[in-house]
C-alpha positions, -999 to 999 in steps of 0.1 A, spaced: 526 -573 447 501 -598 431 515 -629 416 501 -657 396 514 -689 410 523 -720 389 514 -755 399 551 -764 400 555 -736 428 525 -751 451 540 -785 444 574 -779 456 557 -761 486 542 -793 493 574 -812 492 596 -791 509 580 -773 538 608 -756 551 617 -743 516 620 -707 510 591 -712 487 568 -725 514 579 -700 534 568 -672 507 535 -686 504 528 -695 539 538 -660 556 521 -632 556 540 -607 529 532 -581 506 525 -606 480 491 -617 470 487 -651 450 463 -657 421 462 -690 403 436 -701 374 412 -728 383 431 -753 362 455 -753 391 430 -774 414 426 -797 385 465 -802 380 465 -806 418 439 -835 416 460 -854 388 493 -852 406 479 -854 445 485 -889 453 518 -890 438 526 -853 458 514 -867 489 531 -901 489 564 -879 480 559 -853 511 570 -857 545 534 -855 560 510 -879 571 476 -879 552 457 -860 576 492 -834 578 492 -832 539 455 -822 539 459 -795 566 492 -779 545 471 -781 513 443 -763 532 467 -738 543 485 -732 509 452 -732 492 437 -705 514 466 -682 505 460 -685 469 428 -666 449 414 -690 424 404 -673 392 378 -690 372 390 -696 336 355 -687 321 362 -650 333 391 -652 307 377 -642 271 384 -667 243 406 -639 225 428 -639 256 431 -679 255 436 -681 217 464 -656 221 478 -678 251 476 -711 231 496 -693 203 524 -680 225 527 -714 246 518 -742 222 556 -747 213 570 -744 249 541 -761 270 504 -761 261 497 -771 300 505 -736 308 479 -718 288 456 -710 314 485 -693 336 497 -676 309 461 -665 300 456 -650 337 488 -629 329 474 -615 299 441 -608 316 456 -592 348 495 -581 338 507 -597 370 538 -620 368 539 -656 370 559 -669 398 575 -702 384 604 -723 386 600 -740 354 630 -729 334 617 -740 298 585 -717 301 607 -690 313 633 -695 286 607 -701 261 585 -670 268 615 -648 268 626 -659 234 592 -645 223 598 -612 237 576 -619 271 593 -613 303 563 -624 321 576 -646 348 592 -640 381 616 -668 399 619 -677 435 654 -664 436 640 -628 421 615 -630 451 639 -637 475 659 -605 463 628 -583 465 617 -598 501 653 -595 515 674 -568 498 689 -546 519 677 -510 526 703 -482 521 
């Protein structure tokens, strides 16, 4: 399963290294992770604050980011058509404009967005877009009992 990974998921993994989110990203499962290149810009903006809040030393933080980053295929936003960007803007403009590239990557690929952003999930569903998956839903897929 391929998932588009929202920035809040990555930030959570860095802040809580023993969390289920961190485990899902770091372990070799049946998931592949994609993100728009905007994720890297967003990381740069918040890096210092995340690093300060994380349980890591500076060098450990760099190593952890390197590991997490290695699990995510970054998609250049120039690969997404203007038509898709425009459609995505119309969809998210009254929810959260910062999520435009994650939604655009969904429209380009058809893959679900893994996010913990409840407002985004709720706003998209209200518009008829069931395009997100939560950590709880991933947990169910990973650990469901086989009968």
